[in-house]
VOPAGU-2260 file (C-alpha; in pm, 1 decimal, decimal comma):
REM VOPAGU-2260
SITE   aa  ch    i         X         Y         Z
SITE  MET   A    0   10271,4   17100,8   28522,1
SITE  LYS   A    1   10555,7   16952,5   28722,2
SITE  LEU   A    2   10783,9   16931,3   28419,2
SITE  SER   A    3   10695,8   17276,7   28286,6
SITE  LEU   A    4   10746,5   17441,3   28623,9
SITE  ASN   A    5   11080,4   17268,0   28673,7
SITE  THR   A    6   11204,6   17401,5   28341,4
SITE  LEU   A    7   11153,0   17756,2   28475,2
SITE  LYS   A    8   11399,9   17702,5   28758,3
SITE  THR   A    9   11754,2   17834,5   28741,5
SITE  ASP   A   10   12069,5   17645,6   28829,3
SITE  ASN   A   11   12120,8   17860,3   29138,7
SITE  PRO   A   12   11915,8   17728,4   29438,8
SITE  MET   A   13   11921,0   18064,1   29620,8
SITE  THR   A   14   11789,2   18241,7   29312,7
SITE  ASN   A   15   11504,5   17990,7   29295,5
SITE  ILE   A   16   11429,9   18053,7   29663,0
SITE  TYR   A   17   11421,6   18431,9   29612,3
SITE  ILE   A   18   11197,4   18407,0   29305,9
SITE  GLY   A   19   10966,7   18148,9   29464,6
SITE  SER   A   20   10936,7   18340,5   29791,4
SITE  LEU   A   21   10855,9   18662,0   29603,9
SITE  LEU   A   22   10583,5   18494,2   29395,2
SITE  PHE   A   23   10435,7   18317,0   29697,4
SITE  ILE   A   24   10425,7   18637,7   29903,2
SITE  LEU   A   25   10276,7   18826,8   29607,8
SITE  SER   A   26    9992,7   18574,7   29577,4
SITE  ILE   A   27    9914,7   18606,4   29948,9
SITE  PHE   A   28    9937,7   18985,4   29931,0
SITE  ASP   A   29    9698,0   18999,7   29635,1
SITE  VAL   A   30    9428,5   18804,3   29818,7
SITE  PHE   A   31    9493,4   18992,3   30144,3
SITE  VAL   A   32    9453,9   19335,5   29985,4
SITE  TYR   A   33    9137,2   19233,0   29802,7
SITE  SER   A   34    8983,6   19074,9   30115,9
SITE  PHE   A   35    9067,5   19348,3   30368,2
SITE  LEU   A   36    9081,2   19664,0   30151,8
SITE  ASN   A   37    8853,8   19559,3   29864,5
SITE  LEU   A   38    9132,3   19657,7   29627,0
SITE  ASN   A   39    9200,6   19442,9   29322,1
SITE  ILE   A   40    9560,7   19506,6   29217,9
SITE  THR   A   41    9527,7   19271,6   28918,5
SITE  SER   A   42    9208,5   19421,9   28776,1
SITE  PHE   A   43    9388,1   19498,0   28449,6
SITE  LEU   A   44    9400,7   19125,2   28369,7
SITE  PRO   A   45    9119,2   18946,1   28180,3
SITE  GLY   A   46    8831,9   18803,7   28389,9
SITE  ASN   A   47    8931,6   18438,3   28434,0
SITE  LEU   A   48    9302,4   18515,4   28461,3
SITE  ASN   A   49    9227,0   18785,3   28717,5
SITE  ILE   A   50    9045,7   18531,2   28936,4
SITE  PHE   A   51    9306,3   18256,3   28915,6
SITE  PHE   A   52    9615,8   18477,2   28905,0
SITE  PRO   A   53    9701,0   18446,8   29281,4
SITE  LEU   A   54    9662,7   18070,5   29265,3
SITE  ILE   A   55    9880,3   18038,8   28955,9
SITE  ILE   A   56   10170,0   18251,8   29078,9
SITE  GLY   A   57   10142,2   18091,8   29424,2
SITE  LEU   A   58   10182,4   17744,1   29271,0
SITE  ILE   A   59   10476,0   17862,0   29062,8
SITE  GLY   A   60   10636,8   18017,5   29368,1
SITE  LEU   A   61   10598,1   17704,5   29580,5
SITE  SER   A   62   10736,7   17497,5   29294,4
SITE  PHE   A   63   11046,2   17718,4   29282,2
SITE  ILE   A   64   11124,3   17677,0   29653,7
SITE  ARG   A   65   11049,6   17301,9   29656,6
SITE  MET   A   66   11385,4   17127,1   29694,4
SITE  GLU   A   67   11532,5   16857,0   29915,2
SITE  TYR   A   68   11737,1   17085,8   30139,2
SITE  THR   A   69   11784,4   17463,4   30145,0
SITE  GLY   A   70   11948,0   17525,4   30482,4
SITE  ILE   A   71   11669,0   17769,5   30570,3
SITE  LYS   A   72   11466,7   17620,4   30854,3
SITE  PHE   A   73   11132,4   17780,2   30764,7
SITE  ILE   A   74   11147,4   17679,7   30399,3
SITE  ASP   A   75   11268,8   17328,5   30481,9
SITE  ASN   A   76   10972,0   17282,4   30719,3
SITE  LEU   A   77   10739,5   17422,1   30453,8
SITE  ASN   A   78   10869,8   17175,5   30196,2
SITE  LYS   A   79   10859,1   16887,3   30441,9
SITE  HIS   A   80   10501,5   16933,5   30560,8
SITE  ILE   A   81   10286,0   17121,4   30309,1
SITE  ASN   A   82   10484,7   17165,4   29989,6
SITE  THR   A   83   10576,9   16808,1   29905,1
SITE  THR   A   84   10386,0   16801,8   29574,8
SITE  ASN   A   85   10195,9   17042,8   29348,6
SITE  PHE   A   86    9869,2   16897,1   29476,6
SITE  ASN   A   87    9960,9   16964,9   29839,0
SITE  ALA   A   88   10076,3   17313,1   29742,1
SITE  LEU   A   89    9739,8   17372,5   29575,9
SITE  LEU   A   90    9552,7   17262,1   29886,8
SITE  THR   A   91    9773,7   17485,2   30104,3
SITE  LEU   A   92    9702,0   17790,8   29890,1
SITE  LEU   A   93    9328,7   17721,1   29882,2
SITE  ILE   A   94    9319,0   17696,8   30263,2
SITE  ILE   A   95    9518,6   18019,6   30306,9
SITE  PHE   A   96    9300,1   18206,2   30057,5
SITE  THR   A   97    8980,1   18077,6   30220,1
SITE  VAL   A   98    9097,8   18192,5   30563,0
SITE  LEU   A   99    9192,4   18536,3   30429,7
SITE  LYS   A  100    8851,6   18567,4   30261,8
SITE  ALA   A  101    8666,8   18462,8   30577,4
SITE  ILE   A  102    8849,8   18684,2   30829,3
SITE  PRO   A  103    8705,0   19028,2   30731,2
SITE  PRO   A  104    8333,8   18931,8   30749,1
SITE  ALA   A  105    8398,7   18730,7   31064,2
SITE  LEU   A  106    8573,3   19026,4   31229,5
SITE  SER   A  107    8293,0   19258,0   31125,4
SITE  TRP   A  108    8024,9   19029,8   31268,0
SITE  MET   A  109    8205,0   18930,2   31587,4
SITE  ILE   A  110    8375,8   19258,9   31682,7
SITE  LEU   A  111    8337,3   19567,3   31464,0
SITE  ASP   A  112    7957,9   19560,0   31421,4
SITE  ALA   A  113    7880,9   19369,1   31741,3
SITE  ASN   A  114    7677,5   19494,4   32038,4
SITE  ILE   A  115    7764,8   19437,3   32403,2
SITE  SER   A  116    7593,5   19727,2   32581,6
SITE  GLY   A  117    7246,5   19720,6   32733,3
SITE  GLU   A  118    7051,9   19456,3   32917,8
SITE  THR   A  119    6773,4   19366,6   32674,7
SITE  LYS   A  120    6731,2   19235,3   32322,2
SITE  GLU   A  121    6642,5   19583,7   32199,5
SITE  ALA   A  122    7002,4   19693,9   32263,5
SITE  CYS   A  123    7115,2   19475,7   31971,1
SITE  THR   A  124    7040,5   19707,6   31679,9
SITE  GLY   A  125    7340,8   19647,6   31454,4
SITE  THR   A  126    7411,1   19381,0   31194,6
SITE  GLY   A  127    7680,3   19214,7   31404,3
SITE  ALA   A  128    7672,0   18969,8   31692,4
SITE  CYS   A  129    7469,2   19042,7   32004,3
SITE  TRP   A  130    7714,1   18978,3   32288,0
SITE  THR   A  131    7464,6   19145,9   32519,4
SITE  TYR   A  132    7287,5   18811,1   32513,9
SITE  ILE   A  133    7601,4   18640,5   32648,5
SITE  LYS   A  134    7652,2   18914,4   32908,8
SITE  VAL   A  135    7297,0   18887,9   33042,7
SITE  TRP   A  136    7304,2   18507,2   33053,5
SITE  PHE   A  137    7665,8   18475,4   33165,0
SITE  LYS   A  138    7593,5   18364,6   33522,3
SITE  ARG   A  139    7347,8   18101,7   33396,9
SITE  PHE   A  140    7605,3   17973,2   33150,4
SITE  MET   A  141    7857,7   17946,1   33434,4
SITE  TYR   A  142    7637,7   17819,8   33720,9
SITE  GLY   A  143    7311,4   17701,1   33566,0
SITE  MET   A  144    7001,3   17755,5   33777,6
SITE  TYR   A  145    7201,8   17758,8   34098,9
SITE  PRO   A  146    7084,8   18048,9   34324,4
SITE  ASN   A  147    7284,8   18364,7   34255,2
SITE  GLU   A  148    7347,9   18440,5   34621,3
SITE  LEU   A  149    7506,0   18096,7   34670,4
SITE  HIS   A  150    7756,8   18104,6   34386,3
SITE  TRP   A  151    8032,2   18150,8   34645,2
SITE  ARG   A  152    7984,6   17788,4   34744,7
SITE  ILE   A  153    8069,3   17663,4   34396,2
SITE  ASN   A  154    8370,1   17894,5   34373,7
SITE  SER   A  155    8492,1   17789,3   34718,8
SITE  ALA   A  156    8454,7   17420,8   34633,5
SITE  PHE   A  157    8659,9   17459,0   34315,6
SITE  ILE   A  158    8931,8   17657,2   34494,9
SITE  LEU   A  159    8958,1   17391,4   34767,5
SITE  VAL   A  160    8972,0   17106,6   34515,8
SITE  ILE   A  161    9241,4   17281,2   34311,3
SITE  ALA   A  162    9441,6   17359,8   34625,5
SITE  LEU   A  163    9423,7   16995,8   34736,0
SITE  GLY   A  164    9545,5   16895,0   34391,7
SITE  PHE   A  165    9872,0   17082,0   34453,8
SITE  VAL   A  166    9928,2   16928,2   34795,8
SITE  GLY   A  167   10146,1   16657,1   34640,2
SITE  TYR   A  168   10405,2   16918,1   34540,7
SITE  PHE   A  169   10468,7   16989,5   34909,0
SITE  PHE   A  170   10512,6   16627,3   35017,3
SITE  LYS   A  171   10837,9   16565,5   35198,5
SITE  GLU   A  172   11086,2   16331,8   35035,4
SITE  ASN   A  173   11005,5   16043,9   35269,8
SITE  LEU   A  174   10635,4   16077,8   35181,4
SITE  LYS   A  175   10678,8   16085,7   34801,6
SITE  LYS   A  176   10614,2   15711,7   34785,2
SITE  TYR   A  177   10257,0   15775,8   34898,9
SITE  LEU   A  178   10177,7   16020,6   34615,6
SITE  ALA   A  179   10004,4   15755,7   34404,8
SITE  LEU   A  180    9791,1   15651,4   34702,1
SITE  TYR   A  181    9695,7   16014,0   34764,2
SITE  TYR   A  182    9600,2   16102,8   34406,3
SITE  VAL   A  183    9431,2   15772,5   34318,4
SITE  ILE   A  184    9230,3   15711,7   34636,5
SITE  ILE   A  185    9244,8   15986,2   34901,3
SITE  TYR   A  186    9221,5   16293,2   34675,8
SITE  PRO   A  187    8919,5   16174,7   34471,3
SITE  ILE   A  188    8725,6   16087,7   34787,2
SITE  ILE   A  189    8800,6   16421,1   34956,0
SITE  ALA   A  190    8721,9   16614,0   34635,7
SITE  PHE   A  191    8390,4   16432,0   34597,8
SITE  LEU   A  192    8291,3   16508,2   34958,2
SITE  ILE   A  193    8386,6   16876,1   34922,4
SITE  ILE   A  194    8201,0   16928,8   34596,7
SITE  TYR   A  195    7893,8   16726,1   34686,8
SITE  TYR   A  196    7836,3   16851,8   35039,9
SITE  LEU   A  197    7952,4   17211,2   34993,8
SITE  ILE   A  198    7761,6   17269,4   34670,3
SITE  SER   A  199    7457,8   17059,8   34763,4
SITE  GLY   A  200    7443,5   17180,8   35124,5
SITE  GLY   A  201    7195,2   17029,9   35366,3
SITE  SER   A  202    7463,3   17004,1   35633,6
SITE  PHE   A  203    7687,3   17237,1   35832,9
SITE  GLY   A  204    7407,5   17492,7   35825,4
SITE  LEU   A  205    7410,9   17524,5   35444,5
SITE  VAL   A  206    7086,4   17551,3   35250,0
SITE  TRP   A  207    7010,7   17241,8   35041,7
SITE  VAL   A  208    7033,2   17289,3   34663,7
SITE  GLU   A  209    6924,8   16990,4   34455,4
SITE  THR   A  210    7156,6   16877,3   34177,6
SITE  GLY   A  211    6885,7   16956,8   33922,6
SITE  ALA   A  212    6971,2   17323,6   33981,2
SITE  TRP   A  213    7340,1   17266,2   33912,0
SITE  GLY   A  214    7440,7   17353,2   33561,7
SITE  GLY   A  215    7649,1   17554,4   33322,4
SITE  LEU   A  216    8024,8   17537,2   33291,1
SITE  SER   A  217    8061,0   17449,1   33659,0
SITE  LEU   A  218    7865,5   17127,2   33602,9
SITE  THR   A  219    8079,1   17052,1   33296,1
SITE  PHE   A  220    8388,5   17079,4   33515,2
SITE  ILE   A  221    8236,7   16866,3   33791,9
SITE  VAL   A  222    8130,6   16582,3   33562,0
SITE  SER   A  223    8457,4   16591,0   33365,6
SITE  PHE   A  224    8672,1   16604,4   33678,7
SITE  PHE   A  225    8518,6   16306,1   33854,8
SITE  CYS   A  226    8488,5   16096,6   33541,1
SITE  LEU   A  227    8854,4   16161,0   33460,6
SITE  ILE   A  228    8992,1   16071,8   33801,9
SITE  PHE   A  229    8773,0   15761,2   33833,7
SITE  CYS   A  230    8793,3   15618,7   33480,7
SITE  PHE   A  231    9173,8   15618,9   33466,2
SITE  PRO   A  232    9245,1   15376,8   33756,2
SITE  LEU   A  233    8950,7   15159,1   33650,8
SITE  GLY   A  234    9081,4   15150,9   33293,3
SITE  MET   A  235    9427,2   15059,3   33420,7
SITE  ILE   A  236    9285,2   14765,5   33618,8
SITE  LEU   A  237    9086,3   14649,5   33315,9
SITE  ALA   A  238    9394,5   14672,3   33092,2
SITE  LEU   A  239    9590,7   14455,1   33336,0
SITE  GLY   A  240    9294,5   14219,4   33364,9
SITE  ARG   A  241    9271,6   14173,5   32988,9
SITE  ARG   A  242    9636,5   14064,6   32983,0
SITE  SER   A  243    9605,5   13843,2   33289,6
SITE  ASN   A  244    9703,6   13475,3   33275,4
SITE  LEU   A  245    9392,7   13386,8   33477,5
SITE  PRO   A  246    9115,4   13301,2   33228,6
SITE  ALA   A  247    8830,2   13419,2   33453,4
SITE  ILE   A  248    8981,3   13765,5   33506,1
SITE  ARG   A  249    9087,1   13795,6   33141,8
SITE  TYR   A  250    8746,4   13704,8   32995,6
SITE  ILE   A  251    8557,1   13923,3   33243,0
SITE  SER   A  252    8776,9   14217,6   33144,7
SITE  ILE   A  253    8734,2   14143,0   32773,2
SITE  CYS   A  254    8355,6   14118,5   32805,5
SITE  TYR   A  255    8339,4   14443,4   33002,0
SITE  ILE   A  256    8556,4   14636,4   32757,4
SITE  GLU   A  257    8384,9   14508,7   32443,5
SITE  PHE   A  258    8037,2   14562,9   32590,3
SITE  TRP   A  259    8090,9   14926,3   32687,2
SITE  ARG   A  260    8273,9   15005,3   32365,1
SITE  GLY   A  261    7987,4   14858,1   32167,1
SITE  VAL   A  262    7708,3   15084,8   32295,4
SITE  PRO   A  263    7661,1   15460,4   32239,0
SITE  LEU   A  264    7715,1   15689,8   32536,3
SITE  ILE   A  265    7368,7   15838,7   32501,2
SITE  THR   A  266    7221,3   15491,3   32554,7
SITE  VAL   A  267    7431,9   15445,6   32866,2
SITE  LEU   A  268    7308,1   15779,0   33001,3
SITE  PHE   A  269    6944,7   15684,9   32941,6
SITE  MET   A  270    6999,3   15353,6   33115,8
SITE  SER   A  271    7156,0   15525,1   33418,0
SITE  SER   A  272    6879,3   15782,2   33439,0
SITE  VAL   A  273    6569,0   15579,8   33354,0
SITE  MET   A  274    6630,9   15206,9   33383,7
SITE  PHE   A  275    6887,6   15181,4   33663,9
SITE  PRO   A  276    6656,4   15323,7   33935,9
SITE  MET   A  277    6406,4   15044,8   33856,2
SITE  PHE   A  278    6653,1   14787,3   33987,8
SITE  LEU   A  279    6716,1   14970,3   34315,4
SITE  PRO   A  280    6521,2   14901,0   34637,5
SITE  GLU   A  281    6226,3   15131,2   34695,1
SITE  ASP   A  282    6384,6   15295,6   35000,0
SITE  PHE   A  283    6721,5   15347,9   34828,4
SITE  PHE   A  284    6791,7   15678,2   34651,6
SITE  MET   A  285    7086,8   15762,7   34429,8
SITE  ASP   A  286    7111,6   16112,3   34290,7
SITE  LYS   A  287    7085,2   16150,1   33913,4
SITE  LEU   A  288    7418,3   16333,7   33893,1
SITE  VAL   A  289    7593,6   16050,6   34075,3
SITE  ARG   A  290    7437,3   15798,2   33839,2
SITE  VAL   A  291    7550,9   15999,0   33537,2
SITE  ILE   A  292    7908,4   16024,4   33668,7
SITE  ILE   A  293    7914,6   15648,7   33730,5
SITE  ALA   A  294    7776,3   15578,9   33381,6
SITE  ILE   A  295    8029,7   15799,5   33201,3
SITE  THR   A  296    8311,8   15661,0   33416,3
SITE  LEU   A  297    8223,5   15301,5   33329,7
SITE  PHE   A  298    8191,7   15393,9   32961,9
SITE  GLU   A  299    8518,8   15587,3   32930,3
SITE  ALA   A  300    8711,9   15333,6   33139,8
SITE  ALA   A  301    8671,6   15081,9   32857,7
SITE  TYR   A  302    8836,7   15316,7   32608,5
SITE  CYS   A  303    9106,0   15412,2   32856,2
SITE  ALA   A  304    9176,8   15042,0   32915,2
SITE  GLU   A  305    9244,2   14980,0   32546,6
SITE  VAL   A  306    9482,4   15275,0   32527,8
SITE  ILE   A  307    9677,3   15150,3   32830,7
SITE  ARG   A  308    9676,6   14794,9   32693,4
SITE  GLY   A  309    9848,1   14930,6   32382,1
SITE  GLY   A  310   10124,1   15070,8   32601,1
SITE  LEU   A  311   10161,5   14741,7   32787,9
SITE  GLN   A  312   10192,3   14549,1   32462,2
SITE  ALA   A  313   10449,9   14793,5   32328,0
SITE  LEU   A  314   10698,5   14709,7   32604,1
SITE  PRO   A  315   10956,8   14445,1   32513,4
SITE  ARG   A  316   10942,3   14115,1   32697,0
SITE  GLY   A  317   11282,9   14183,5   32845,8
SITE  GLN   A  318   11133,4   14441,9   33083,8
SITE  TYR   A  319   10912,6   14175,6   33241,6
SITE  ASP   A  320   11199,0   13926,3   33261,7
SITE  ALA   A  321   11432,4   14183,7   33415,3
SITE  ALA   A  322   11177,9   14272,4   33684,9
SITE  LYS   A  323   11117,8   13906,3   33765,5
SITE  SER   A  324   11491,5   13840,6   33784,5
SITE  LEU   A  325   11507,4   14101,8   34062,1
SITE  GLY   A  326   11254,4   13900,1   34259,8
SITE  MET   A  327   10961,0   14134,0   34205,3
SITE  GLY   A  328   10609,5   13997,1   34235,6
SITE  TYR   A  329   10321,2   14077,2   34000,2
SITE  TRP   A  330   10202,5   14400,8   34161,2
SITE  LYS   A  331   10545,8   14535,1   34249,4
SITE  MET   A  332   10668,0   14462,3   33897,5
SITE  HIS   A  333   10376,3   14643,0   33735,8
SITE  ILE   A  334   10369,7   14939,3   33974,3
SITE  PHE   A  335   10741,8   15017,0   33968,1
SITE  VAL   A  336   10860,5   14886,7   33629,7
SITE  ILE   A  337   10588,9   14812,1   33373,3
SITE  LEU   A  338   10315,2   15071,9   33421,3
SITE  PRO   A  339   10545,1   15378,6   33444,2
SITE  GLN   A  340   10697,0   15287,9   33106,6
SITE  ALA   A  341   10367,1   15185,0   32946,7
SITE  LEU   A  342   10182,0   15497,7   33056,7
SITE  LYS   A  343   10463,9   15717,8   32929,2
SITE  LEU   A  344   10426,3   15563,4   32584,0
SITE  VAL   A  345   10052,0   15626,3   32562,0
SITE  ILE   A  346   10027,6   15980,1   32701,0
SITE  PRO   A  347    9887,2   16107,5   32365,3
SITE  GLY   A  348    9626,1   15830,2   32358,3
SITE  ILE   A  349    9519,6   15892,0   32717,9
SITE  ALA   A  350    9496,5   16266,5   32651,1
SITE  ASN   A  351    9282,4   16197,0   32344,5
SITE  THR   A  352    9046,3   15982,8   32554,2
SITE  PHE   A  353    9019,9   16256,4   32818,1
SITE  LEU   A  354    8951,2   16519,0   32553,7
SITE  ALA   A  355    8672,9   16305,0   32408,3
SITE  LEU   A  356    8525,8   16267,5   32757,7
SITE  VAL   A  357    8515,0   16644,7   32811,7
SITE  LYS   A  358    8350,1   16698,4   32473,4
SITE  ASP   A  359    8094,1   16425,4   32547,4
SITE  THR   A  360    7964,2   16598,7   32861,7
SITE  PRO   A  361    7694,9   16796,8   32669,5
SITE  LEU   A  362    7512,4   16465,2   32622,4
SITE  ILE   A  363    7401,8   16474,9   32987,3
SITE  PHE   A  364    7143,1   16734,3   32880,1
SITE  VAL   A  365    6929,2   16449,9   32744,8
SITE  VAL   A  366    6877,7   16321,3   33100,3
SITE  GLY   A  367    6785,0   16658,5   33244,9
SITE  LEU   A  368    7121,9   16798,4   33355,3
SITE  ALA   A  369    7195,1   17133,8   33191,6
SITE  GLU   A  370    7571,0   17186,6   33164,8
SITE  LEU   A  371    7708,7   17462,3   32941,1
SITE  ALA   A  372    7560,6   17339,3   32611,4
SITE  GLY   A  373    7239,8   17249,0   32792,4
SITE  MET   A  374    7202,7   17600,2   32932,2
SITE  LEU   A  375    7258,7   17737,4   32581,9
SITE  ALA   A  376    6976,7   17517,2   32457,0
SITE  LEU   A  377    6748,9   17657,4   32729,1
SITE  ALA   A  378    6857,2   18017,6   32673,4
SITE  LYS   A  379    6797,4   18016,4   32298,0
SITE  THR   A  380    6432,5   17913,1   32351,2
SITE  ASN   A  381    6365,0   18199,7   32592,6
SITE  PRO   A  382    6095,9   18422,5   32432,6
SITE  LYS   A  383    6288,0   18738,4   32524,2
SITE  TRP   A  384    6608,3   18621,7   32352,8
SITE  LEU   A  385    6500,7   18435,3   32040,5
SITE  GLY   A  386    6735,0   18442,5   31743,1
SITE  PHE   A  387    7072,7   18449,4   31918,0
SITE  ALA   A  388    7164,9   18082,1   31910,4
SITE  MET   A  389    7469,9   18155,2   31692,7
SITE  GLU   A  390    7630,3   18377,7   31956,0
SITE  GLY   A  391    7567,3   18116,1   32223,5
SITE  TYR   A  392    7721,9   17831,4   32030,6
SITE  ILE   A  393    8024,8   18039,0   31931,1
SITE  PHE   A  394    8072,7   18124,8   32298,5
SITE  ALA   A  395    8051,0   17756,3   32393,3
SITE  ALA   A  396    8287,3   17659,9   32110,3
SITE  ILE   A  397    8548,0   17908,9   32234,5
SITE  ILE   A  398    8516,4   17782,4   32593,1
SITE  PHE   A  399    8551,1   17416,0   32490,3
SITE  TRP   A  400    8840,6   17498,9   32259,1
SITE  ILE   A  401    9027,2   17671,7   32542,8
SITE  ILE   A  402    8969,7   17376,4   32776,6
SITE  CYS   A  403    9067,5   17114,3   32520,9
SITE  TYR   A  404    9367,2   17310,2   32394,1
SITE  ALA   A  405    9494,9   17354,6   32750,3
SITE  MET   A  406    9460,1   16980,8   32814,3
SITE  SER   A  407    9627,7   16898,3   32484,3
SITE  LYS   A  408    9914,6   17138,8   32553,0
SITE  TYR   A  409    9961,7   16998,4   32902,6
SITE  SER   A  410    9971,6   16640,7   32771,3
SITE  TYR   A  411   10226,8   16743,3   32506,9
SITE  ASN   A  412   10448,5   16906,3   32769,5
SITE  LEU   A  413   10412,1   16596,7   32985,7
SITE  GLU   A  414   10510,9   16379,8   32690,8
SITE  GLN   A  415   10817,6   16591,6   32621,8
SITE  LYS   A  416   10913,8   16591,3   32989,7
SITE  TYR   A  417   10918,7   16213,2   33013,4
SITE  LYS   A  418   11043,9   16150,3   32662,0
SITE  THR   A  419   11342,8   15919,3   32641,6
SITE  GLU   A  420   11533,9   15786,6   32343,7
SITE  ARG   A  421   11443,0   15426,4   32267,4
């Protein structure tokens, strides 16, 4: 096919681009019109040719515009990424056609034929999605079984924690050197005290609410937040420990990392919830939520450590020698010279680890904590709302996609901000 398609090309590159672009757009237009308007503009062709006609002219069109350099940015990017060969062009067309075919029924089910009015299952009379189910259960999906009249405590706690997170931007110049101390030690402790005591209550005249009642998206945020801010410094210490010249510290770090990376997270959660309390004194109580946060932190720290270790190993030896030549000791060298460069190199890896952590939070449902996915599992078994699991999981998928996309976009911007030519 490659030879036959090449023989169709003219000697003028711009003519090839015009012809190829026209054929490619025509193939997309044919599928679009048939999918959205149910109009087959090539119905005059025989059966098999009618079916494969958009694919054939699309392949011919992409073959025409495939060249080393055109000077047109869009076409050059197209050729560089998805039009390198006929096979890749075929895959590209199949994906585009599949998306175009799937959009109309998806729009009909999710929007055009969907129901959102009413307060009961009987309000969902159409063939589309029942978003009434999401509307009725929305507060449970956000706050779990937390009392409705006390939701202000969760909102206030989140607002305070977010506000404290921006305090570093207002540090005076002579206090900038304490930013790391604030965000690594002081901020996590204050945030934990605010969230635990304000949401739990039992002090300052607030009604006690056990953590078993916490749930929904708010619990997802709480678990993710604390695991993120605690696993990163622990992973950094483990990464340094694994590269230490002291055998005891190095082997302890290696054993820790390999152990936690070798067991599934669900096993770790069961151990923290069921087995760990057996080793505690009878008069000592540790809340299940605290145990879960500790378990996930210890688990994710091992993965974070390996990512950071990759950044440390990527630095040339000259950076270490240069720092030592300036008279820097171990900690000063790593804090001011090595770690800033190493962490900059592995921003994508760290972001990937954090994204995996957020997406792993639904596993806490197996130990009795109902975050967003857990509340969906409870809601779909409610006798009054049977049969709407699809709407619930689509809602959760959209929420998780927004969270993960925002984190991914932030990490990309951070990477671009600190990007330097090497």
